[in-house]
Residue, then its C-alpha position, 0 to 999 in steps of 0.5 A: x644082981x638079978x631081975x624079977x619081971x613083973x606082970x606078963x614080962x619075961x627075961x631072955x638070954x639071947x642065943x647067938x647064931x653061929x659065926x661060921x657058915x656050913x661052908x666054912x666062911x666066917x661072918x663078920x659082926x657087921x653082916x650078922x642079923x640080930x638073933x631072934x632066939x633065946x632062953x627064958x631065964x625069968x618070968x613074971x606072975x602073969x597078966x591080970x584079967x578083967x576079973x583081977x585073976x592072974x592068967x598063966x604064962x605061956x612059957x616056962x623058965x628054961x625053954x628056948x623061944x623065938x621072938x619078934x625081930x625088934x622085940x624087947x629092951x636090952x638090959x645090961x646086968x654085970x657082964x651079960x646083956x639080957x632082953x626084957x619083953x612081953x610074953x606076947x612078943x614070943x612067936x613060939x617055943x623051939x622044941 
């Protein structure tokens, strides 16, 4: 099963941060902050403007993005948890 986002929505596969610090200390799940970066795996067609024209999306499939801390909705597809969010929740593209 796949998901096709509508309008200005995107689907992101969250990239988990390292579970070990540079000093070698392992961080338990209860102490970790939620990751705020992920890979874009699907994008919608774009938002309709007042002239009923599609505005181009700011991100592309395959890009790694940084998103707002509480952005999006978690969706479970198969054994994978994805995030669906508005493109306006993306803070920037990591290069």
